[in-house]
C-alpha positions as CSV (number, residue, x, y, z in Angstrom):
1,X,34.7,2.1,0.8
2,X,34.5,5.5,-1.2
3,X,34.0,3.7,-4.4
4,X,31.1,1.6,-2.8
5,X,29.5,4.8,-1.5
6,X,29.7,6.7,-4.8
7,X,28.1,3.6,-6.9
8,X,25.3,3.4,-4.4
9,X,24.4,7.2,-5.2
10,X,24.9,6.3,-9.1
11,X,22.5,3.6,-8.6
12,X,20.0,5.6,-6.5
13,X,19.9,8.5,-9.5
14,X,19.7,5.7,-12.0
15,X,16.8,4.2,-10.3
16,X,15.2,7.7,-9.7
17,X,15.8,8.9,-13.1
18,X,14.1,5.7,-14.6
19,X,11.0,6.2,-12.1
20,X,10.6,10.0,-13.2
21,X,10.9,9.1,-16.8
22,X,7.9,6.6,-16.1
23,X,6.0,8.6,-13.8
24,X,2.5,9.5,-14.1
25,X,1.9,13.1,-14.7
26,X,-1.3,13.6,-12.5
27,X,-3.5,11.5,-10.0
28,X,-3.8,7.6,-10.3
29,X,-6.8,5.4,-9.2
30,X,-6.9,4.0,-5.6
31,X,-6.1,5.8,-2.8
32,X,-3.6,8.4,-4.7
33,X,-6.2,11.1,-5.0
34,X,-6.8,10.9,-1.5
35,X,-3.3,10.9,-0.3
36,X,-2.4,14.0,-2.6
37,X,-5.6,15.9,-1.5
38,X,-4.7,15.3,2.1
39,X,-1.2,16.1,1.7
40,X,-1.7,19.4,-0.2
41,X,-4.0,20.9,2.6
42,X,-2.7,18.7,5.5
43,X,-6.1,17.1,6.1
44,X,-7.6,13.7,7.8
45,X,-7.0,10.5,5.2
46,X,-8.5,6.9,6.1
47,X,-7.5,4.8,9.0
48,X,-4.9,4.3,10.3
49,X,-3.7,7.5,8.7
50,X,0.2,8.4,7.3
51,X,1.2,11.3,8.9
52,X,4.9,11.4,8.2
53,X,4.4,10.6,4.5
54,X,1.6,13.6,4.4
55,X,4.6,15.9,5.9
56,X,7.0,14.9,3.4
57,X,4.4,14.6,0.3
58,X,3.2,18.4,1.8
59,X,6.6,19.6,1.2
60,X,7.3,17.9,-2.4
61,X,3.8,19.5,-3.1
62,X,5.2,23.0,-2.5
63,X,7.6,22.2,-5.4
64,X,4.8,23.1,-7.6
65,X,4.4,26.5,-6.6
66,X,1.1,28.3,-8.0
67,X,0.8,25.9,-10.6
68,X,-1.7,23.6,-9.5
69,X,-1.9,21.0,-12.3
70,X,1.7,20.2,-11.4
71,X,1.0,19.0,-7.8
72,X,0.5,15.7,-8.2
73,X,3.6,14.9,-10.4
74,X,5.5,16.7,-7.8
75,X,3.6,14.3,-5.1
76,X,4.4,11.3,-7.4
77,X,8.1,12.3,-7.5
78,X,8.1,11.5,-3.7
79,X,7.8,7.9,-4.6
80,X,10.1,8.0,-7.2
81,X,13.3,9.3,-5.0
82,X,12.2,7.2,-2.1
83,X,12.2,4.1,-4.1
84,X,15.5,5.0,-5.9
85,X,17.1,5.8,-2.2
86,X,15.9,1.8,-1.3
87,X,17.7,0.7,-4.2
88,X,21.1,2.5,-3.1
89,X,20.2,1.0,0.6
90,X,19.7,-2.4,-0.9
91,X,23.2,-2.5,-2.5
92,X,24.9,-1.2,0.5
93,X,23.4,-3.9,2.5
94,X,24.4,-6.7,0.0
95,X,27.8,-5.3,-0.2
96,X,28.1,-5.6,3.6
97,X,26.4,-9.1,3.4
98,X,28.9,-10.3,0.9
99,X,31.9,-8.8,2.2
100,X,34.5,-11.0,3.8
101,X,37.0,-10.0,6.2
102,X,40.0,-9.9,3.5
103,X,38.1,-7.8,1.4
104,X,37.5,-4.0,2.0
105,X,36.9,-2.3,-1.3
106,X,36.0,-4.8,-3.9
107,X,33.2,-3.7,-5.9
108,X,30.7,-7.0,-6.1
109,X,28.9,-7.4,-9.4
110,X,26.2,-9.4,-7.5
111,X,25.3,-6.9,-5.3
112,X,24.8,-4.6,-8.5
113,X,22.8,-7.0,-9.9
114,X,20.8,-7.5,-6.9
115,X,19.9,-3.7,-6.6
116,X,18.9,-3.6,-10.1
117,X,16.6,-6.5,-10.0
118,X,14.8,-5.2,-7.3
119,X,15.2,-1.5,-9.3
120,X,13.0,-3.1,-12.2
121,X,10.9,-5.7,-10.3
122,X,6.9,-5.0,-11.2
123,X,5.8,-4.4,-7.7
124,X,8.5,-1.5,-6.9
125,X,8.0,0.3,-10.3
126,X,4.5,0.6,-10.0
127,X,4.8,1.8,-6.6
128,X,7.4,4.3,-7.4
129,X,5.4,6.1,-10.0
130,X,2.1,7.1,-7.7
131,X,1.6,8.7,-4.9
132,X,1.1,6.0,-2.3
133,X,2.9,5.2,0.9
134,X,4.6,1.8,0.3
135,X,7.7,3.5,-1.5
136,X,8.6,5.6,1.1
137,X,7.9,2.8,3.7
138,X,10.0,0.6,2.1
139,X,12.4,3.2,2.0
140,X,12.5,3.3,6.1
141,X,12.6,-0.6,5.9
142,X,15.4,-0.8,3.7
143,X,17.7,1.9,6.0
144,X,16.4,-0.5,9.4
145,X,17.7,-3.8,7.3
146,X,21.1,-1.9,6.3
147,X,21.4,-0.3,9.6
148,X,21.0,-3.7,11.4
149,X,24.2,-5.0,9.4
150,X,25.9,-1.9,10.4
151,X,25.3,-2.6,13.9
152,X,26.5,-6.0,13.4
153,X,29.9,-4.8,12.0
154,X,30.5,-2.2,14.5
155,X,30.1,-4.4,17.7
156,X,33.5,-5.3,17.3
157,X,34.6,-2.1,17.4
158,X,32.2,-1.6,20.4
159,X,30.3,1.4,18.7
160,X,27.1,-0.3,18.3
161,X,24.6,1.5,20.2
162,X,24.0,4.3,18.1
163,X,22.8,1.8,15.3
164,X,20.1,0.2,17.6
165,X,18.9,3.7,18.6
166,X,18.5,4.5,14.7
167,X,16.6,1.2,14.5
168,X,14.2,2.3,17.0
169,X,13.8,5.8,15.8
170,X,12.8,4.5,12.5
171,X,10.7,1.9,13.6
172,X,8.5,4.5,14.9
173,X,9.0,6.8,12.2
174,X,8.0,3.9,10.1
175,X,4.7,3.3,11.6
176,X,3.8,6.7,10.8
177,X,3.9,6.0,7.1
178,X,2.9,2.4,7.0
179,X,3.1,-0.6,9.2
180,X,4.8,-2.4,6.7
181,X,8.1,-1.6,8.2
182,X,7.2,-3.3,11.5
183,X,7.9,-6.6,9.6
184,X,11.4,-6.3,9.8
185,X,11.8,-6.4,13.2
186,X,11.9,-10.0,13.6
187,X,15.0,-9.9,11.5
188,X,16.5,-7.5,13.5
189,X,15.7,-9.4,17.0
190,X,17.2,-12.3,15.2
191,X,20.4,-10.8,14.3
192,X,21.0,-8.8,17.5
193,X,20.6,-12.1,19.4
194,X,22.8,-14.4,17.4
195,X,25.3,-11.7,17.2
196,X,25.6,-11.1,21.2
197,X,25.6,-15.0,21.8
198,X,29.1,-15.2,19.8
199,X,30.3,-12.2,21.8
200,X,32.7,-13.4,24.7
201,X,31.7,-10.2,26.9
202,X,28.2,-9.7,27.0
203,X,26.6,-6.2,28.1
204,X,25.5,-5.9,31.4
205,X,21.9,-5.7,32.5
206,X,22.6,-2.0,33.5
207,X,23.7,-1.8,30.0
208,X,20.6,-3.6,28.7
209,X,18.0,-1.3,30.7
210,X,19.5,1.8,29.8
211,X,19.4,0.8,25.9
212,X,16.0,-0.4,26.5
213,X,15.0,2.8,27.9
214,X,16.7,5.0,25.2
215,X,15.2,3.1,22.7
216,X,11.8,3.2,23.8
217,X,12.3,7.1,23.8
218,X,13.5,6.9,20.3
219,X,10.6,5.0,19.2
220,X,8.3,7.3,21.1
221,X,10.1,10.3,19.2
222,X,9.4,8.5,15.5
223,X,5.5,8.6,16.4
224,X,5.4,12.1,16.9
225,X,4.2,12.9,13.6
226,X,0.8,11.2,14.7
227,X,0.2,14.6,16.7
228,X,-0.8,16.1,13.8
229,X,-3.6,13.9,13.3
230,X,-5.8,15.1,16.2
231,X,-4.3,18.7,15.9
232,X,-5.8,18.8,12.1
233,X,-9.2,17.1,12.8
234,X,-9.7,19.5,15.6
235,X,-9.9,21.9,12.7
236,X,-12.7,20.0,10.7
237,X,-10.8,19.9,7.5
238,X,-13.4,18.9,4.2
239,X,-11.5,15.5,4.4
240,X,-11.7,14.1,8.0
241,X,-11.7,10.6,8.2
242,X,-13.6,9.5,11.6
243,X,-13.0,12.8,13.1
244,X,-10.2,11.5,15.4
245,X,-10.1,15.2,17.4
246,X,-10.8,13.2,20.7
247,X,-8.9,10.2,22.3
248,X,-11.9,8.0,21.6
249,X,-12.2,8.4,18.0
250,X,-8.6,9.0,18.0
251,X,-8.3,5.4,19.3
252,X,-10.5,3.9,16.7
253,X,-8.7,5.8,14.1
254,X,-5.4,4.1,14.9
255,X,-7.1,0.5,15.2
256,X,-8.9,0.7,12.3
257,X,-12.1,0.4,13.8
258,X,-13.8,1.7,10.8
259,X,-12.8,-1.4,8.9
260,X,-13.8,-5.2,8.8
261,X,-11.5,-7.6,10.5
262,X,-10.4,-10.5,9.0
263,X,-10.3,-13.3,11.7
264,X,-7.4,-16.0,11.5
265,X,-9.9,-18.7,11.3
266,X,-12.0,-19.6,9.3
267,X,-10.1,-18.6,6.0
268,X,-13.7,-18.3,4.3
269,X,-14.8,-15.7,6.7
270,X,-16.4,-13.1,4.3
271,X,-20.0,-13.8,2.9
272,X,-21.1,-10.8,0.9
273,X,-22.5,-11.1,-2.6
274,X,-20.8,-14.2,-4.6
275,X,-18.2,-14.6,-1.9
276,X,-19.5,-18.1,-1.0
277,X,-19.7,-19.4,-4.7
278,X,-16.2,-17.9,-5.6
279,X,-14.7,-19.5,-2.4
280,X,-15.8,-22.8,-3.3
281,X,-14.1,-23.1,-6.5
282,X,-10.8,-22.9,-4.7
283,X,-11.9,-25.1,-1.6
284,X,-14.0,-28.0,-3.7
285,X,-17.1,-27.0,-2.1
286,X,-15.9,-28.0,1.6
287,X,-16.2,-25.2,4.1
288,X,-14.9,-27.8,6.9
289,X,-11.2,-27.5,8.2
290,X,-10.2,-29.5,4.8
291,X,-11.9,-26.9,2.8
292,X,-10.3,-24.3,4.4
293,X,-6.6,-25.3,4.0
294,X,-7.4,-26.4,0.6
295,X,-8.5,-22.7,0.0
296,X,-5.4,-21.4,2.1
297,X,-3.2,-23.5,-0.2
298,X,-4.6,-22.8,-3.5
299,X,-5.8,-19.2,-3.4
300,X,-4.3,-17.3,-0.9
301,X,-0.9,-18.9,-0.4
302,X,-0.9,-19.7,-4.1
303,X,-2.7,-17.4,-6.2
304,X,-2.5,-14.2,-3.8
305,X,1.0,-14.5,-2.9
306,X,2.7,-17.3,-5.4
307,X,1.4,-15.7,-8.3
308,X,3.0,-12.2,-7.2
309,X,6.5,-13.6,-6.5
310,X,6.2,-15.2,-10.1
311,X,5.2,-12.0,-11.5
312,X,8.1,-10.2,-10.3
313,X,10.5,-12.8,-10.8
314,X,9.7,-15.6,-13.5
315,X,7.0,-14.1,-15.8
316,X,3.9,-12.0,-15.6
317,X,1.1,-10.8,-18.1
318,X,1.1,-7.2,-19.7
319,X,-1.8,-5.2,-20.2
320,X,-2.0,-6.6,-23.7
321,X,-2.3,-10.4,-21.9
322,X,0.9,-10.9,-23.7
323,X,3.4,-13.1,-21.3
324,X,6.9,-11.4,-20.4
325,X,9.1,-13.8,-19.4
326,X,12.4,-13.3,-17.7
327,X,13.7,-16.7,-18.5
328,X,13.4,-18.1,-14.7
329,X,16.8,-16.3,-14.4
330,X,16.0,-13.9,-11.4
331,X,14.4,-16.7,-9.4
332,X,17.1,-19.3,-10.1
333,X,19.7,-16.6,-8.8
334,X,17.5,-16.1,-5.7
335,X,17.5,-19.8,-4.8
336,X,21.3,-20.0,-5.6
337,X,21.6,-17.2,-3.5
338,X,19.5,-18.7,-0.4
339,X,21.3,-22.2,-0.6
340,X,24.9,-20.2,-0.7
341,X,23.8,-18.4,2.4
342,X,23.4,-21.5,4.0
343,X,27.4,-21.7,5.0
344,X,26.8,-18.5,7.1
345,X,24.0,-19.2,9.6
346,X,23.1,-15.3,11.0
347,X,22.6,-14.4,7.0
348,X,20.6,-17.5,6.3
349,X,18.0,-17.2,9.0
350,X,17.5,-13.3,8.9
351,X,16.8,-13.1,5.2
352,X,14.8,-16.1,5.2
353,X,12.9,-14.5,8.1
354,X,12.6,-11.4,6.5
355,X,11.1,-13.2,3.4
356,X,8.7,-15.7,5.3
357,X,7.7,-12.5,8.0
358,X,6.8,-10.3,5.0
359,X,5.4,-12.8,2.7
360,X,3.7,-16.3,3.6
361,X,3.2,-15.4,7.4
362,X,1.6,-11.7,6.0
363,X,-0.5,-13.9,3.9
364,X,-1.6,-15.8,6.2
365,X,-2.2,-13.1,8.9
366,X,-4.4,-11.0,5.9
367,X,-6.6,-13.7,5.5
368,X,-7.6,-12.7,1.6
369,X,-11.3,-12.8,1.0
370,X,-12.1,-14.2,-2.6
371,X,-12.0,-12.0,-5.0
372,X,-10.1,-8.8,-3.7
373,X,-11.3,-5.6,-5.7
374,X,-7.6,-5.1,-7.0
375,X,-4.2,-6.4,-6.7
376,X,-2.5,-6.7,-3.4
377,X,1.2,-7.1,-4.4
378,X,2.3,-4.0,-2.8
379,X,1.4,-5.5,0.7
380,X,4.4,-8.1,-0.2
381,X,6.9,-5.8,-1.3
382,X,9.3,-6.6,1.4
383,X,9.3,-9.9,1.0
384,X,10.4,-9.2,-2.5
385,X,13.1,-7.1,-1.5
386,X,14.2,-10.0,0.4
387,X,14.5,-12.2,-2.8
388,X,16.4,-9.3,-4.3
389,X,18.9,-9.9,-1.4
390,X,19.2,-13.5,-2.7
391,X,19.4,-13.0,-6.4
392,X,22.3,-10.7,-5.2
393,X,24.1,-12.8,-3.2
394,X,23.3,-15.8,-5.5
395,X,25.2,-14.0,-8.3
396,X,28.2,-13.3,-6.2
397,X,28.2,-16.6,-5.1
398,X,28.2,-18.2,-8.6
399,X,31.4,-15.7,-9.6
400,X,33.3,-16.6,-6.8
401,X,32.7,-20.3,-7.5
402,X,33.5,-20.0,-11.1
403,X,37.4,-20.8,-11.8
404,X,37.9,-20.4,-15.3
405,X,37.7,-16.9,-17.3
406,X,34.9,-18.2,-19.4
407,X,32.9,-19.7,-16.3
408,X,33.0,-15.9,-14.8
409,X,32.2,-14.4,-18.1
410,X,29.3,-16.8,-18.7
411,X,28.2,-16.2,-15.1
412,X,28.6,-12.6,-15.5
413,X,26.7,-12.1,-18.8
414,X,23.8,-14.2,-17.2
415,X,23.6,-12.2,-13.9
416,X,23.3,-9.2,-15.8
417,X,21.1,-10.4,-18.2
418,X,18.3,-10.9,-15.3
419,X,18.0,-7.3,-14.6
420,X,18.1,-6.2,-18.6
421,X,15.3,-8.3,-19.1
422,X,13.3,-7.3,-16.5
423,X,13.8,-3.8,-17.4
424,X,13.1,-4.3,-21.1
425,X,9.8,-6.3,-20.3
426,X,8.4,-4.0,-17.8
427,X,9.4,-0.6,-19.5
428,X,6.2,-0.6,-21.2
429,X,3.9,-1.7,-18.8
430,X,5.2,0.5,-16.2
431,X,5.4,3.8,-18.4
432,X,3.0,6.1,-17.2
433,X,4.5,9.0,-18.8
434,X,1.6,9.8,-21.0
435,X,-1.3,8.6,-19.0
436,X,-4.1,11.0,-18.0
437,X,-7.2,8.9,-18.0
438,X,-7.7,9.2,-13.9
439,X,-7.4,12.9,-14.2
440,X,-9.9,13.1,-17.5
441,X,-12.6,10.6,-16.1
442,X,-12.8,12.7,-12.7
443,X,-12.9,15.7,-14.8
444,X,-15.7,14.2,-17.0
445,X,-17.7,13.3,-14.1
446,X,-17.8,16.4,-12.7
447,X,-18.7,18.4,-16.1
448,X,-21.5,16.0,-16.6
449,X,-23.3,17.8,-13.9
450,X,-25.3,21.2,-13.8
451,X,-24.0,24.0,-11.9
452,X,-24.2,23.6,-7.9
453,X,-25.0,19.9,-8.3
454,X,-24.7,17.4,-5.6
455,X,-23.0,14.0,-6.8
456,X,-23.2,10.8,-4.9
457,X,-20.2,8.3,-5.7
458,X,-19.7,4.4,-4.7
459,X,-16.1,3.5,-4.2
460,X,-12.6,4.8,-4.2
461,X,-12.0,4.9,-7.7
462,X,-15.2,6.9,-7.8
463,X,-14.8,9.1,-5.4
464,X,-10.4,10.0,-4.7
465,X,-9.9,11.7,-8.1
466,X,-12.7,13.7,-7.9
467,X,-11.4,15.1,-4.6
468,X,-8.1,15.6,-6.1
469,X,-9.4,17.4,-9.0
470,X,-11.8,19.7,-6.5
471,X,-9.4,20.2,-3.8
472,X,-6.0,20.6,-5.5
473,X,-6.7,21.8,-8.7
474,X,-9.9,23.9,-7.9
475,X,-12.3,22.4,-10.4
476,X,-16.1,22.7,-10.2
477,X,-16.2,24.2,-6.6
478,X,-19.9,25.0,-6.9
479,X,-20.3,21.0,-6.8
480,X,-20.5,18.7,-3.7
481,X,-19.3,15.2,-4.0
482,X,-20.3,12.4,-1.5
483,X,-19.2,8.8,-1.0
484,X,-22.2,6.6,-0.3
485,X,-19.8,4.3,1.6
486,X,-18.6,6.6,3.7
487,X,-21.7,9.0,4.8
488,X,-23.9,5.7,5.4
489,X,-27.0,5.2,3.9
490,X,-29.0,7.3,6.4
491,X,-27.0,10.3,5.9
492,X,-27.3,9.6,1.9
493,X,-31.1,9.4,2.1
494,X,-31.6,12.4,4.3
495,X,-29.2,14.2,2.0
496,X,-31.2,13.1,-1.1
497,X,-34.6,14.0,0.6
498,X,-33.3,17.6,1.5
499,X,-31.8,18.3,-1.9
500,X,-33.9,16.7,-4.5
501,X,-36.3,19.5,-6.1
502,X,-33.7,21.9,-4.8
503,X,-30.6,21.4,-6.3
504,X,-29.8,18.9,-9.3
505,X,-28.8,15.4,-7.8
506,X,-26.7,12.7,-9.7
507,X,-25.2,9.1,-9.4
508,X,-22.2,8.1,-11.0
509,X,-22.0,4.7,-12.9
510,X,-20.9,2.6,-9.7
511,X,-23.9,4.1,-7.7
512,X,-26.3,3.5,-10.2
513,X,-25.1,-0.1,-10.4
514,X,-26.2,-0.6,-6.8
515,X,-29.0,1.5,-6.4
516,X,-30.9,1.8,-10.0
517,X,-33.5,-0.6,-9.5
518,X,-34.7,1.2,-6.7
519,X,-35.2,4.6,-8.5
520,X,-37.4,3.5,-11.0
521,X,-38.0,6.0,-13.8
522,X,-36.2,8.6,-11.9
523,X,-32.9,8.3,-13.3
524,X,-32.0,10.1,-16.5
525,X,-28.5,9.7,-18.2
526,X,-26.4,12.8,-18.7
527,X,-23.0,12.4,-20.1
528,X,-21.1,10.2,-17.6
529,X,-23.6,10.4,-14.7
530,X,-27.2,9.6,-14.1
531,X,-29.6,12.5,-12.6
532,X,-32.1,11.9,-10.2
533,X,-35.2,13.2,-11.8
534,X,-38.5,15.0,-10.4
535,X,-40.9,12.6,-12.5
536,X,-44.3,13.1,-11.0
537,X,-45.6,10.1,-9.4
538,X,-42.1,8.2,-9.5
539,X,-41.1,7.4,-5.7
540,X,-37.8,5.9,-4.5
541,X,-38.4,2.5,-2.8
542,X,-36.1,3.4,0.0
543,X,-37.0,0.7,2.7
544,X,-36.1,-2.3,-0.1
545,X,-33.0,-0.2,-0.9
546,X,-32.0,-0.2,3.0
547,X,-33.0,-4.1,3.4
548,X,-30.4,-4.8,-0.1
549,X,-27.6,-3.1,1.4
550,X,-28.3,-5.0,4.8
551,X,-27.3,-8.1,3.3
552,X,-24.7,-7.2,0.8
553,X,-22.4,-4.1,2.2
554,X,-21.1,-4.5,5.4
555,X,-17.3,-3.0,5.1
556,X,-17.1,0.4,6.5
557,X,-18.2,1.1,10.4
558,X,-20.7,4.0,9.2
559,X,-22.7,1.3,7.1
560,X,-22.3,-1.6,9.4
561,X,-23.7,0.5,12.6
562,X,-26.4,1.9,10.3
563,X,-27.6,-1.3,9.0
564,X,-27.0,-3.6,11.9
565,X,-27.9,-1.5,14.7
566,X,-30.6,1.1,13.4
567,X,-31.8,-0.5,10.1
568,X,-34.7,-1.6,11.0
569,X,-35.5,1.4,13.1
570,X,-35.1,3.3,9.9
571,X,-37.3,1.6,8.0
572,X,-40.4,1.3,10.5
573,X,-39.8,5.1,10.8
574,X,-40.0,5.8,7.4
575,X,-42.8,3.7,6.9
576,X,-44.6,5.3,9.8
577,X,-43.9,8.9,8.2
578,X,-45.3,7.8,5.0
579,X,-41.9,8.0,3.5
580,X,-40.8,11.1,4.7
581,X,-37.2,11.1,5.9
582,X,-37.2,12.3,9.6
583,X,-33.7,12.6,11.6
584,X,-33.4,8.8,13.1
585,X,-34.2,7.9,16.8
586,X,-32.4,4.9,18.2
587,X,-34.9,2.3,19.4
């Protein structure tokens, strides 16, 4: 066991080193800038929040000391360390799954191969080199899976209760990072139920009630990091999504009321912009039950899940649009492993349930609209973890079945080739060690504006990097950045009316793309932004702008409420007051 433990730590060190070598040295696109800024100053990120991630990331940020330019790299390093530890616990889990009663300390090559395939798979590697919650969430999920098998092995010794309490605590903590950790619970329940059925002496009802109460207590303790959300919101920090400083707003924050909810049916539920035309390509133009089923099978399950599965374990296109092929070795090993697990009923159903819950079932629940603004493979990373378990078990099973020396050598060579091919093929695509583009774009946007400017942005990539460079690195503190999606169009137009002519006002390219036709000849390109000029006689068609967004933008609640509830009231008041923006009165 000491050898296995040491090898696990060696794998963790190897994985962490790989990720640190390919780490992005600064902020990345999408939510990373927001997470770094909110972790650095302990502010309130977008719902439903990730308070445990924030607290741990804040500690990593402190490693930069007074060198704020290194805060992002230190925060990114949290993901590298977390994924390295995930690889370690995956290996330890495989060792327990593979081990037979007659074996106590034999090192299994298959377990190492499975851990390495996860280390080098696309989705895990991508999340390991930037400041996102999925790496830490997967670490907690990996510990839950490992603790489940530790509990199963300890049942015969009678000291199993502590492992169930650890699982309850980790479940609560996992929610404070990302709800993906909840997807491990069906597997946990299945293993516990199957193990208890096989026991001759089953626990009494009194013992079960006691354990249930203790588990609820530990689960609640795991949720306590969420207390920082209303506490920090009460201080009204600059980044304060939803201002959850009271019970009502805190509940709305936790339940993501500010976001549009996807129903389970119809599958083609969203009707923004070109959604209907895009969905028709996959559904055959049929919006009935048959069309919905076809859309689910072809786009959602095939393109939005099956493609991600193939990207990780068969082949994928890299940034140069070349194809990187693993010669299907990882997937073949996974299929062999799943088949071999069929001889051990509990192991087979537990791993299959983990894969199905975190993969196809989650895909059905998410009900992806057509098309998504970014790849969503990170949502399915736990199912790829389950595939890595199959790969390890499959490699070990082939080695056990090999009777002759040349057979064992051939199988060992092929098994080792699987992660090596993945490492060689994925390194170039995932090496972000020299990537500064996000940071440079943010700085160029700010430096395109005059002193004291008001810059209107539109979307995550347009905004979050700016928040990072302003709030962490202290760049351009004279400027004010406002995201139109978040403040709503009433607030946007009011700010524009109050500041136009008083201070320089600008639109980013994304904001320009949505708004330029209503600004007439008021816009002038300056650097990477568009300045809203004060050209005499140039008016903004505000009413037409509002009508446009009422038909095309329905995502954030701030926008929905404004458009659906008071949009027409605003237009009437705007026209009544001859184009002057006044405080809105609800009708």
